[in-house]
NUMIMAR-470879 format. One record per residue (C-alpha): residue in three letters; x, y, z. Coordinates in steps of 0.1 Angstrom, whole numbers, plus 5000, padded with zeros to 4 digits. Example, Ala and Ser with C-alpha at 12.3 -4.5 7.8 and 13.67 -1.06 7.14 Angstrom:
// residues 2
@rest:ALA&u:5123&v:4955&w:5078
@rest:SER&u:5137&v:4989&w:5071
// end
This chain:
// residues 537
@rest:MET&u:2451&v:0680&w:3824
@rest:ALA&u:2466&v:0676&w:3858
@rest:PRO&u:2490&v:0648&w:3861
@rest:ARG&u:2496&v:0625&w:3889
@rest:PRO&u:2501&v:0639&w:3924
@rest:THR&u:2533&v:0637&w:3944
@rest:PRO&u:2535&v:0603&w:3960
@rest:HIS&u:2522&v:0601&w:3995
@rest:ILE&u:2541&v:0581&w:4021
@rest:ALA&u:2518&v:0569&w:4048
@rest:ALA&u:2527&v:0574&w:4084
@rest:PRO&u:2530&v:0544&w:4107
@rest:SER&u:2499&v:0553&w:4125
@rest:ARG&u:2478&v:0549&w:4094
@rest:PRO&u:2480&v:0513&w:4084
@rest:SER&u:2451&v:0517&w:4060
@rest:ALA&u:2475&v:0536&w:4036
@rest:PRO&u:2503&v:0510&w:4029
@rest:SER&u:2537&v:0522&w:4020
@rest:ALA&u:2553&v:0514&w:3987
@rest:ALA&u:2576&v:0489&w:4004
@rest:SER&u:2546&v:0469&w:4017
@rest:ALA&u:2529&v:0470&w:3984
@rest:ARG&u:2555&v:0447&w:3968
@rest:PRO&u:2571&v:0413&w:3979
@rest:GLU&u:2601&v:0416&w:4000
@rest:ARG&u:2634&v:0409&w:3981
@rest:PRO&u:2659&v:0383&w:3995
@rest:ARG&u:2685&v:0410&w:4002
@rest:GLU&u:2659&v:0431&w:4020
@rest:MET&u:2648&v:0401&w:4041
@rest:LEU&u:2684&v:0393&w:4050
@rest:SER&u:2691&v:0429&w:4059
@rest:ARG&u:2660&v:0431&w:4081
@rest:GLN&u:2670&v:0398&w:4098
@rest:SER&u:2705&v:0409&w:4103
@rest:ALA&u:2693&v:0442&w:4120
@rest:GLU&u:2670&v:0422&w:4143
@rest:ARG&u:2698&v:0398&w:4152
@rest:GLN&u:2722&v:0426&w:4160
@rest:GLY&u:2695&v:0441&w:4182
@rest:ARG&u:2693&v:0408&w:4201
@rest:ILE&u:2731&v:0405&w:4204
@rest:ASP&u:2733&v:0440&w:4218
@rest:ARG&u:2707&v:0433&w:4244
@rest:LEU&u:2724&v:0400&w:4254
@rest:GLN&u:2757&v:0417&w:4257
@rest:GLN&u:2742&v:0443&w:4280
@rest:ARG&u:2726&v:0415&w:4301
@rest:VAL&u:2759&v:0396&w:4304
@rest:GLN&u:2777&v:0428&w:4314
@rest:GLN&u:2751&v:0435&w:4340
@rest:LEU&u:2753&v:0400&w:4354
@rest:GLN&u:2791&v:0402&w:4355
@rest:SER&u:2790&v:0435&w:4374
@rest:GLN&u:2767&v:0422&w:4401
@rest:LYS&u:2781&v:0409&w:4435
@rest:PRO&u:2753&v:0387&w:4450
@rest:GLU&u:2756&v:0377&w:4487
@rest:GLY&u:2754&v:0341&w:4497
@rest:ALA&u:2764&v:0309&w:4479
@rest:ARG&u:2729&v:0302&w:4466
@rest:ALA&u:2725&v:0336&w:4450
@rest:GLN&u:2760&v:0333&w:4435
@rest:HIS&u:2751&v:0299&w:4421
@rest:GLN&u:2719&v:0313&w:4405
@rest:GLN&u:2738&v:0342&w:4390
@rest:GLN&u:2764&v:0318&w:4376
@rest:ARG&u:2738&v:0296&w:4359
@rest:LEU&u:2720&v:0327&w:4344
@rest:LEU&u:2753&v:0341&w:4332
@rest:GLN&u:2762&v:0308&w:4315
@rest:SER&u:2727&v:0307&w:4299
@rest:GLN&u:2729&v:0342&w:4286
@rest:SER&u:2765&v:0337&w:4273
@rest:ARG&u:2754&v:0306&w:4254
@rest:LEU&u:2726&v:0325&w:4238
@rest:LEU&u:2750&v:0353&w:4229
@rest:GLU&u:2775&v:0329&w:4214
@rest:ARG&u:2748&v:0312&w:4193
@rest:GLU&u:2734&v:0345&w:4180
@rest:GLN&u:2770&v:0356&w:4171
@rest:ARG&u:2777&v:0323&w:4153
@rest:VAL&u:2745&v:0326&w:4133
@rest:GLN&u:2754&v:0363&w:4125
@rest:GLN&u:2788&v:0352&w:4113
@rest:ARG&u:2772&v:0326&w:4090
@rest:GLU&u:2748&v:0351&w:4076
@rest:GLN&u:2776&v:0376&w:4070
@rest:HIS&u:2795&v:0348&w:4052
@rest:VAL&u:2765&v:0340&w:4031
@rest:ASP&u:2760&v:0377&w:4023
@rest:GLU&u:2796&v:0381&w:4013
@rest:ARG&u:2793&v:0351&w:3990
@rest:GLN&u:2762&v:0366&w:3975
@rest:GLN&u:2779&v:0399&w:3969
@rest:MET&u:2808&v:0381&w:3952
@rest:VAL&u:2784&v:0362&w:3930
@rest:GLN&u:2765&v:0394&w:3921
@rest:GLN&u:2797&v:0412&w:3913
@rest:ARG&u:2807&v:0384&w:3889
@rest:GLN&u:2773&v:0386&w:3874
@rest:ARG&u:2775&v:0423&w:3870
@rest:GLU&u:2809&v:0420&w:3853
@rest:MET&u:2796&v:0394&w:3830
@rest:LEU&u:2765&v:0414&w:3821
@rest:SER&u:2787&v:0445&w:3816
@rest:ARG&u:2809&v:0426&w:3791
@rest:GLN&u:2778&v:0412&w:3773
@rest:THR&u:2762&v:0446&w:3772
@rest:ALA&u:2793&v:0462&w:3756
@rest:GLU&u:2795&v:0434&w:3730
@rest:ARG&u:2758&v:0436&w:3723
@rest:GLN&u:2760&v:0474&w:3718
@rest:THR&u:2788&v:0469&w:3693
@rest:ARG&u:2765&v:0445&w:3674
@rest:ILE&u:2736&v:0470&w:3676
@rest:ASP&u:2758&v:0498&w:3663
@rest:ARG&u:2768&v:0476&w:3633
@rest:LEU&u:2732&v:0466&w:3626
@rest:GLN&u:2720&v:0502&w:3628
@rest:GLN&u:2747&v:0512&w:3603
@rest:ARG&u:2736&v:0484&w:3580
@rest:VAL&u:2700&v:0494&w:3582
@rest:GLN&u:2708&v:0530&w:3575
@rest:GLN&u:2729&v:0519&w:3545
@rest:LEU&u:2701&v:0498&w:3531
@rest:GLN&u:2675&v:0526&w:3536
@rest:SER&u:2698&v:0550&w:3517
@rest:GLN&u:2701&v:0527&w:3487
@rest:LYS&u:2678&v:0531&w:3457
@rest:PRO&u:2680&v:0499&w:3437
@rest:GLU&u:2667&v:0498&w:3402
@rest:GLY&u:2642&v:0472&w:3391
@rest:ALA&u:2614&v:0455&w:3410
@rest:ARG&u:2635&v:0424&w:3417
@rest:ALA&u:2663&v:0444&w:3433
@rest:GLN&u:2639&v:0464&w:3453
@rest:ARG&u:2622&v:0432&w:3467
@rest:ALA&u:2656&v:0418&w:3476
@rest:GLN&u:2665&v:0450&w:3493
@rest:GLU&u:2632&v:0451&w:3512
@rest:ARG&u:2637&v:0415&w:3524
@rest:MET&u:2673&v:0422&w:3535
@rest:LEU&u:2660&v:0454&w:3553
@rest:GLN&u:2633&v:0434&w:3571
@rest:SER&u:2658&v:0408&w:3581
@rest:GLN&u:2683&v:0433&w:3595
@rest:ASN&u:2655&v:0451&w:3614
@rest:ARG&u:2644&v:0419&w:3630
@rest:LEU&u:2679&v:0412&w:3641
@rest:LEU&u:2683&v:0447&w:3654
@rest:GLN&u:2650&v:0446&w:3674
@rest:ARG&u:2660&v:0412&w:3689
@rest:GLU&u:2694&v:0425&w:3700
@rest:GLN&u:2677&v:0456&w:3715
@rest:ARG&u:2652&v:0435&w:3734
@rest:VAL&u:2679&v:0413&w:3748
@rest:GLN&u:2699&v:0443&w:3757
@rest:GLN&u:2670&v:0459&w:3776
@rest:GLY&u:2666&v:0427&w:3795
@rest:ASP&u:2703&v:0426&w:3804
@rest:LEU&u:2701&v:0462&w:3816
@rest:ALA&u:2671&v:0454&w:3837
@rest:ARG&u:2691&v:0426&w:3853
@rest:GLN&u:2720&v:0449&w:3860
@rest:GLN&u:2696&v:0473&w:3876
@rest:ARG&u:2682&v:0446&w:3899
@rest:LEU&u:2717&v:0435&w:3908
@rest:GLY&u:2727&v:0470&w:3917
@rest:GLN&u:2696&v:0480&w:3936
@rest:ALA&u:2700&v:0505&w:3965
@rest:PRO&u:2681&v:0506&w:3998
@rest:ALA&u:2646&v:0523&w:4000
@rest:ALA&u:2642&v:0559&w:3989
@rest:THR&u:2657&v:0586&w:4011
@rest:ALA&u:2643&v:0620&w:4018
@rest:ALA&u:2669&v:0636&w:3995
@rest:ALA&u:2660&v:0613&w:3966
@rest:ALA&u:2623&v:0620&w:3971
@rest:ALA&u:2631&v:0658&w:3971
@rest:ALA&u:2651&v:0654&w:3939
@rest:VAL&u:2621&v:0637&w:3922
@rest:GLN&u:2598&v:0665&w:3933
@rest:ALA&u:2622&v:0691&w:3920
@rest:ALA&u:2624&v:0674&w:3887
@rest:GLU&u:2587&v:0674&w:3884
@rest:ARG&u:2583&v:0711&w:3893
@rest:GLY&u:2609&v:0724&w:3869
@rest:ARG&u:2588&v:0718&w:3838
@rest:PHE&u:2565&v:0737&w:3815
@rest:ALA&u:2535&v:0717&w:3826
@rest:ALA&u:2542&v:0720&w:3863
@rest:ARG&u:2513&v:0744&w:3870
@rest:PHE&u:2488&v:0720&w:3855
@rest:ARG&u:2501&v:0693&w:3879
@rest:GLU&u:2498&v:0717&w:3908
@rest:GLN&u:2462&v:0726&w:3899
@rest:ALA&u:2450&v:0691&w:3908
@rest:THR&u:2461&v:0676&w:3941
@rest:ALA&u:2440&v:0645&w:3935
@rest:ALA&u:2433&v:0621&w:3906
@rest:THR&u:2403&v:0640&w:3891
@rest:ALA&u:2381&v:0626&w:3863
@rest:GLN&u:2398&v:0650&w:3839
@rest:THR&u:2432&v:0638&w:3849
@rest:GLN&u:2423&v:0602&w:3844
@rest:ALA&u:2406&v:0610&w:3811
@rest:ALA&u:2437&v:0627&w:3797
@rest:LEU&u:2459&v:0599&w:3810
@rest:VAL&u:2438&v:0573&w:3792
@rest:ALA&u:2438&v:0593&w:3760
@rest:ARG&u:2476&v:0597&w:3762
@rest:GLN&u:2484&v:0561&w:3770
@rest:SER&u:2460&v:0548&w:3744
@rest:GLY&u:2474&v:0569&w:3717
@rest:TRP&u:2440&v:0582&w:3708
@rest:THR&u:2435&v:0605&w:3678
@rest:PRO&u:2417&v:0638&w:3687
@rest:ARG&u:2385&v:0624&w:3672
@rest:GLN&u:2388&v:0592&w:3693
@rest:ALA&u:2391&v:0613&w:3724
@rest:TRP&u:2362&v:0635&w:3715
@rest:ARG&u:2340&v:0604&w:3709
@rest:HIS&u:2346&v:0596&w:3746
@rest:ARG&u:2338&v:0633&w:3755
@rest:HIS&u:2375&v:0638&w:3765
@rest:PRO&u:2397&v:0668&w:3754
@rest:ALA&u:2424&v:0657&w:3730
@rest:VAL&u:2459&v:0655&w:3744
@rest:PHE&u:2494&v:0657&w:3730
@rest:VAL&u:2505&v:0622&w:3719
@rest:ALA&u:2542&v:0622&w:3716
@rest:TRP&u:2547&v:0588&w:3701
@rest:LEU&u:2527&v:0562&w:3683
@rest:GLY&u:2550&v:0533&w:3674
@rest:PRO&u:2581&v:0548&w:3659
@rest:VAL&u:2564&v:0580&w:3648
@rest:PHE&u:2569&v:0612&w:3668
@rest:TRP&u:2538&v:0635&w:3670
@rest:PRO&u:2516&v:0611&w:3650
@rest:TYR&u:2486&v:0634&w:3648
@rest:ALA&u:2505&v:0666&w:3638
@rest:TYR&u:2486&v:0669&w:3605
@rest:SER&u:2451&v:0669&w:3621
@rest:ASP&u:2464&v:0690&w:3651
@rest:ILE&u:2474&v:0718&w:3627
@rest:PHE&u:2438&v:0723&w:3618
@rest:ASP&u:2419&v:0711&w:3648
@rest:TYR&u:2438&v:0730&w:3674
@rest:THR&u:2438&v:0761&w:3652
@rest:PHE&u:2400&v:0763&w:3652
@rest:TRP&u:2389&v:0742&w:3682
@rest:SER&u:2416&v:0749&w:3708
@rest:TYR&u:2389&v:0745&w:3736
@rest:ALA&u:2386&v:0708&w:3725
@rest:TYR&u:2422&v:0702&w:3735
@rest:GLU&u:2436&v:0696&w:3770
@rest:PRO&u:2445&v:0731&w:3784
@rest:GLY&u:2482&v:0722&w:3788
@rest:TYR&u:2487&v:0708&w:3753
@rest:TRP&u:2516&v:0729&w:3743
@rest:ALA&u:2532&v:0728&w:3778
@rest:TYR&u:2532&v:0690&w:3776
@rest:ALA&u:2545&v:0691&w:3740
@rest:TYR&u:2575&v:0711&w:3751
@rest:ASP&u:2582&v:0688&w:3780
@rest:ASP&u:2579&v:0657&w:3759
@rest:PHE&u:2601&v:0672&w:3732
@rest:VAL&u:2630&v:0677&w:3756
@rest:ASP&u:2623&v:0645&w:3776
@rest:THR&u:2625&v:0623&w:3746
@rest:VAL&u:2661&v:0632&w:3738
@rest:PHE&u:2673&v:0620&w:3772
@rest:TRP&u:2647&v:0595&w:3785
@rest:GLY&u:2633&v:0578&w:3754
@rest:GLY&u:2596&v:0570&w:3752
@rest:ASP&u:2584&v:0584&w:3785
@rest:SER&u:2603&v:0603&w:3811
@rest:PRO&u:2600&v:0588&w:3846
@rest:TYR&u:2592&v:0623&w:3857
@rest:SER&u:2567&v:0631&w:3830
@rest:ALA&u:2538&v:0653&w:3838
@rest:TYR&u:2515&v:0628&w:3822
@rest:ALA&u:2527&v:0600&w:3845
@rest:SER&u:2503&v:0577&w:3862
@rest:THR&u:2482&v:0591&w:3891
@rest:ASN&u:2489&v:0559&w:3911
@rest:PRO&u:2516&v:0569&w:3936
@rest:TYR&u:2531&v:0534&w:3936
@rest:ASP&u:2540&v:0539&w:3899
@rest:TYR&u:2564&v:0567&w:3909
@rest:PRO&u:2601&v:0559&w:3905
@rest:GLN&u:2618&v:0551&w:3938
@rest:ALA&u:2654&v:0546&w:3946
@rest:GLY&u:2664&v:0510&w:3942
@rest:ARG&u:2633&v:0501&w:3922
@rest:GLY&u:2640&v:0519&w:3890
@rest:SER&u:2610&v:0534&w:3871
@rest:ARG&u:2580&v:0517&w:3856
@rest:ALA&u:2581&v:0527&w:3820
@rest:ARG&u:2548&v:0529&w:3803
@rest:GLN&u:2544&v:0510&w:3771
@rest:ARG&u:2539&v:0530&w:3739
@rest:ALA&u:2505&v:0526&w:3724
@rest:SER&u:2504&v:0496&w:3700
@rest:VAL&u:2500&v:0505&w:3664
@rest:SER&u:2492&v:0484&w:3633
@rest:PRO&u:2511&v:0487&w:3600
@rest:GLN&u:2478&v:0499&w:3584
@rest:THR&u:2475&v:0528&w:3609
@rest:LEU&u:2511&v:0538&w:3603
@rest:GLN&u:2505&v:0537&w:3565
@rest:GLN&u:2475&v:0560&w:3569
@rest:LEU&u:2493&v:0584&w:3592
@rest:CYS&u:2524&v:0586&w:3570
@rest:GLY&u:2512&v:0579&w:3535
@rest:THR&u:2477&v:0595&w:3535
@rest:PRO&u:2473&v:0618&w:3565
@rest:ASP&u:2445&v:0637&w:3549
@rest:LYS&u:2423&v:0606&w:3548
@rest:GLY&u:2404&v:0587&w:3575
@rest:VAL&u:2406&v:0597&w:3611
@rest:THR&u:2429&v:0626&w:3606
@rest:ALA&u:2410&v:0642&w:3577
@rest:TRP&u:2401&v:0679&w:3580
@rest:PRO&u:2363&v:0685&w:3583
@rest:LEU&u:2361&v:0710&w:3554
@rest:ALA&u:2326&v:0698&w:3545
@rest:ASP&u:2314&v:0707&w:3580
@rest:ILE&u:2329&v:0741&w:3576
@rest:ALA&u:2311&v:0746&w:3543
@rest:GLN&u:2278&v:0735&w:3557
@rest:ALA&u:2281&v:0759&w:3587
@rest:VAL&u:2293&v:0791&w:3570
@rest:ARG&u:2274&v:0786&w:3537
@rest:PRO&u:2301&v:0802&w:3516
@rest:THR&u:2294&v:0825&w:3487
@rest:PRO&u:2308&v:0815&w:3453
@rest:GLU&u:2339&v:0837&w:3459
@rest:GLN&u:2343&v:0822&w:3494
@rest:ARG&u:2338&v:0787&w:3480
@rest:ALA&u:2368&v:0793&w:3457
@rest:LEU&u:2389&v:0803&w:3486
@rest:LEU&u:2377&v:0773&w:3506
@rest:ASP&u:2388&v:0751&w:3476
@rest:GLU&u:2422&v:0768&w:3478
@rest:LEU&u:2424&v:0759&w:3515
@rest:LYS&u:2414&v:0723&w:3506
@rest:THR&u:2442&v:0722&w:3480
@rest:ALA&u:2467&v:0737&w:3505
@rest:ALA&u:2456&v:0710&w:3530
@rest:ALA&u:2464&v:0683&w:3504
@rest:ASN&u:2498&v:0699&w:3497
@rest:ALA&u:2505&v:0700&w:3534
@rest:ALA&u:2497&v:0663&w:3537
@rest:ALA&u:2522&v:0655&w:3511
@rest:VAL&u:2551&v:0669&w:3532
@rest:PHE&u:2544&v:0644&w:3560
@rest:LYS&u:2549&v:0613&w:3538
@rest:ASP&u:2587&v:0613&w:3542
@rest:SER&u:2587&v:0624&w:3579
@rest:CYS&u:2576&v:0591&w:3594
@rest:ALA&u:2602&v:0567&w:3608
@rest:GLU&u:2597&v:0530&w:3600
@rest:THR&u:2618&v:0517&w:3630
@rest:TYR&u:2623&v:0530&w:3665
@rest:ALA&u:2652&v:0554&w:3670
@rest:MET&u:2669&v:0537&w:3700
@rest:THR&u:2697&v:0563&w:3705
@rest:PRO&u:2694&v:0598&w:3718
@rest:PRO&u:2709&v:0613&w:3686
@rest:GLY&u:2686&v:0592&w:3665
@rest:ARG&u:2655&v:0602&w:3685
@rest:LEU&u:2664&v:0639&w:3682
@rest:ARG&u:2668&v:0636&w:3644
@rest:THR&u:2635&v:0618&w:3642
@rest:MET&u:2618&v:0646&w:3660
@rest:MET&u:2635&v:0673&w:3640
@rest:ASN&u:2624&v:0656&w:3608
@rest:ARG&u:2588&v:0655&w:3620
@rest:ILE&u:2588&v:0691&w:3634
@rest:SER&u:2603&v:0704&w:3601
@rest:ALA&u:2575&v:0687&w:3581
@rest:THR&u:2549&v:0701&w:3605
@rest:LEU&u:2563&v:0736&w:3602
@rest:GLU&u:2564&v:0734&w:3564
@rest:ALA&u:2528&v:0722&w:3564
@rest:VAL&u:2518&v:0752&w:3586
@rest:LYS&u:2535&v:0776&w:3562
@rest:ILE&u:2516&v:0760&w:3533
@rest:VAL&u:2482&v:0762&w:3550
@rest:ARG&u:2485&v:0796&w:3567
@rest:PRO&u:2481&v:0819&w:3536
@rest:ALA&u:2451&v:0800&w:3523
@rest:LEU&u:2435&v:0800&w:3557
@rest:GLU&u:2440&v:0837&w:3562
@rest:ASN&u:2424&v:0844&w:3528
@rest:PHE&u:2394&v:0823&w:3535
@rest:TYR&u:2387&v:0833&w:3571
@rest:ASN&u:2392&v:0870&w:3563
@rest:SER&u:2366&v:0867&w:3535
@rest:LEU&u:2339&v:0857&w:3560
@rest:ASN&u:2315&v:0882&w:3575
@rest:ASP&u:2310&v:0884&w:3613
@rest:GLU&u:2280&v:0860&w:3613
@rest:GLN&u:2299&v:0834&w:3592
@rest:GLN&u:2330&v:0837&w:3615
@rest:ALA&u:2308&v:0832&w:3645
@rest:ARG&u:2292&v:0801&w:3631
@rest:PHE&u:2327&v:0789&w:3620
@rest:ASN&u:2340&v:0794&w:3656
@rest:ALA&u:2310&v:0775&w:3671
@rest:LEU&u:2319&v:0744&w:3652
@rest:GLY&u:2337&v:0716&w:3670
@rest:PRO&u:2333&v:0684&w:3690
@rest:ASN&u:2312&v:0681&w:3721
@rest:VAL&u:2336&v:0677&w:3750
@rest:GLY&u:2314&v:0692&w:3777
@rest:GLU&u:2316&v:0727&w:3793
@rest:ARG&u:2341&v:0752&w:3778
@rest:SER&u:2357&v:0762&w:3811
@rest:PRO&u:2378&v:0794&w:3813
@rest:GLN&u:2408&v:0772&w:3817
@rest:GLN&u:2401&v:0755&w:3784
@rest:GLN&u:2397&v:0789&w:3767
@rest:GLU&u:2428&v:0805&w:3782
@rest:ALA&u:2463&v:0793&w:3790
@rest:SER&u:2481&v:0814&w:3815
@rest:ALA&u:2518&v:0821&w:3812
@rest:ASP&u:2523&v:0814&w:3849
@rest:GLY&u:2555&v:0794&w:3853
@rest:CYS&u:2568&v:0800&w:3817
@rest:GLY&u:2597&v:0822&w:3829
@rest:GLU&u:2607&v:0801&w:3859
@rest:PRO&u:2638&v:0779&w:3857
@rest:LYS&u:2632&v:0746&w:3840
@rest:SER&u:2656&v:0725&w:3861
@rest:GLY&u:2635&v:0694&w:3856
@rest:LEU&u:2641&v:0695&w:3819
@rest:THR&u:2678&v:0707&w:3819
@rest:GLN&u:2697&v:0701&w:3851
@rest:PHE&u:2681&v:0669&w:3863
@rest:PRO&u:2687&v:0647&w:3831
@rest:ILE&u:2723&v:0660&w:3831
@rest:GLN&u:2727&v:0650&w:3867
@rest:ARG&u:2713&v:0615&w:3860
@rest:ILE&u:2737&v:0611&w:3830
@rest:GLU&u:2766&v:0619&w:3853
@rest:ALA&u:2754&v:0595&w:3879
@rest:VAL&u:2749&v:0567&w:3855
@rest:LEU&u:2777&v:0572&w:3829
@rest:HIS&u:2804&v:0587&w:3852
@rest:PRO&u:2819&v:0608&w:3824
@rest:ALA&u:2855&v:0620&w:3829
@rest:GLY&u:2879&v:0642&w:3810
@rest:LYS&u:2868&v:0650&w:3775
@rest:GLN&u:2835&v:0633&w:3781
@rest:LYS&u:2828&v:0656&w:3811
@rest:GLU&u:2837&v:0686&w:3790
@rest:ALA&u:2814&v:0675&w:3762
@rest:LEU&u:2786&v:0669&w:3787
@rest:ASP&u:2790&v:0704&w:3800
@rest:ARG&u:2786&v:0717&w:3765
@rest:LEU&u:2755&v:0696&w:3761
@rest:SER&u:2741&v:0710&w:3793
@rest:GLU&u:2747&v:0745&w:3781
@rest:ALA&u:2731&v:0738&w:3747
@rest:THR&u:2700&v:0722&w:3764
@rest:ALA&u:2696&v:0752&w:3787
@rest:LYS&u:2698&v:0776&w:3758
@rest:GLY&u:2673&v:0755&w:3738
@rest:VAL&u:2648&v:0756&w:3767
@rest:GLU&u:2653&v:0793&w:3770
@rest:ASP&u:2642&v:0796&w:3733
@rest:LEU&u:2611&v:0774&w:3741
@rest:GLN&u:2603&v:0797&w:3770
@rest:LYS&u:2603&v:0827&w:3747
@rest:ALA&u:2575&v:0810&w:3727
@rest:CYS&u:2558&v:0797&w:3758
@rest:PRO&u:2520&v:0799&w:3755
@rest:ASN&u:2510&v:0832&w:3771
@rest:ASP&u:2474&v:0827&w:3761
@rest:VAL&u:2452&v:0813&w:3734
@rest:PRO&u:2447&v:0837&w:3706
@rest:LEU&u:2411&v:0845&w:3699
@rest:THR&u:2411&v:0839&w:3662
@rest:PRO&u:2420&v:0808&w:3642
@rest:VAL&u:2445&v:0829&w:3622
@rest:GLY&u:2461&v:0840&w:3654
@rest:ARG&u:2463&v:0805&w:3667
@rest:LEU&u:2479&v:0792&w:3635
@rest:GLU&u:2505&v:0820&w:3637
@rest:ALA&u:2512&v:0810&w:3673
@rest:MET&u:2516&v:0774&w:3663
@rest:GLN&u:2542&v:0784&w:3637
@rest:HIS&u:2562&v:0804&w:3663
@rest:ARG&u:2562&v:0774&w:3687
@rest:LEU&u:2573&v:0750&w:3660
@rest:GLU&u:2601&v:0774&w:3650
@rest:ALA&u:2612&v:0776&w:3686
@rest:MET&u:2612&v:0737&w:3689
@rest:LEU&u:2633&v:0734&w:3658
@rest:THR&u:2657&v:0761&w:3669
@rest:ALA&u:2661&v:0744&w:3702
@rest:ALA&u:2668&v:0710&w:3685
@rest:LYS&u:2694&v:0726&w:3662
@rest:LEU&u:2712&v:0740&w:3693
@rest:VAL&u:2713&v:0706&w:3710
@rest:GLU&u:2721&v:0684&w:3681
@rest:PRO&u:2758&v:0691&w:3676
@rest:ALA&u:2765&v:0690&w:3714
@rest:LEU&u:2746&v:0657&w:3717
@rest:ASP&u:2764&v:0642&w:3688
@rest:GLU&u:2798&v:0653&w:3702
@rest:PHE&u:2790&v:0638&w:3737
@rest:TYR&u:2776&v:0606&w:3723
@rest:ALA&u:2807&v:0600&w:3702
@rest:THR&u:2830&v:0602&w:3733
@rest:LEU&u:2811&v:0573&w:3750
@rest:SER&u:2822&v:0537&w:3752
@rest:SER&u:2799&v:0509&w:3741
@rest:GLU&u:2789&v:0503&w:3777
@rest:GLN&u:2781&v:0540&w:3783
@rest:LYS&u:2761&v:0542&w:3751
@rest:ALA&u:2740&v:0512&w:3761
@rest:ARG&u:2732&v:0529&w:3794
@rest:PHE&u:2725&v:0563&w:3778
@rest:ASN&u:2702&v:0546&w:3752
@rest:THR&u:2681&v:0533&w:3781
@rest:LEU&u:2687&v:0560&w:3807
@rest:GLN&u:2651&v:0557&w:3820
@rest:GLN&u:2657&v:0521&w:3830
@rest:VAL&u:2690&v:0526&w:3848
@rest:ALA&u:2684&v:0560&w:3864
@rest:GLY&u:2664&v:0556&w:3895
@rest:PRO&u:2663&v:0588&w:3916
// end
């Protein structure tokens, strides 16, 4: 897909295209600032008028009398405007003092709340690691775990509200040209940049991919709407929720997926470490320019798709059932296997069931709210996916290689009806894979510096995190999708290489991230945990 275009700022001569500022109510501080600027303009004009009158030397008593009256009138207006200006300045100073006290109070509350969150997270982890004996003890542990999770989620929700209030209290003026340029640079330096550049407007395909993404649709749900499947990074607390079905579906029906599937997967993988659920600079962001992050406004985080406990249970406990099941019956009907081939297909079916089993322990039950926690959640899921690929690949190779040319052609013709198979859907160019990925590496580090203000050992640890992130992205670039292999076996092999690259990158970043996070104060951790909400451009 092609994500949202760069936001357009309308020129004053085109009132039909409103600016972002006019699209929202004016804030009190903005109104006061505008009024102060207008008043200062009037004061300047009155001062010039008074000086002009004072410099004039009219002839005759009548002319002098008129000049004197006009000078007195202009001086009174000037004094009145200056008195009002002084009162406004006094009000503004008092507001700033009040806001400063509010910021200090919120900062203390946030630090105290982060301490409570840290203790609750430790308690949850301890409970999850325990293995009580007996049904009664297990029920007691489960009740305690649910209670602690509720407390944790409540504290996290309140903390997010406090951080949002801090952001509002510390808002800056409207976006500058430099800030806008920084946002554009962050968007360009990504694996999926070329897919964004291919669409300068919100095309139907762009909107379709955005809907599929935000809705958290399974591949089959997208296909039922005649949309290509997209990479869904999160469904509830689960990273890459449809990894099991994607192993098979992408392997054989790559044309039924959005062309930039793997490019977006790489971007999301790196984004999640720093930004949480959705990067404010994500290539899948809304095509509405007013949804773009702007200085002083923060970013409008998109909500993760809602998910029911039953859906999570299916994804995690029985991924080979229901909406994610592999269509082995369709394959058998299409290729009409011989008895020998039927036996190999049964082996593939067994391998698929074994692959499903490795996913059962890779689903998180609660959101990982910290960057180190998110990274480990992703590593756990990618490891399970990689293990599943290694289980399936030998059986798939044996079955596919046993087919004759006609059977392979019928096999390849299977798949969902998602419209024309365009050349772009059949081939993924490597354009841009080798270019610097500053949007994934430099930009988040710059935002961390701007928000956390690390110093001393913290800055040294952040430098090491920056180096590790850059090295990890280099490894991803080596496995960057050059093209789509022509055979299912080749596509599964490519998937294995890409998963290995993601896991290698994660293992490079993990120790550096842990080291940096450990140096932070409770206040800094709270800001890092929700960097997206406090890091306007």
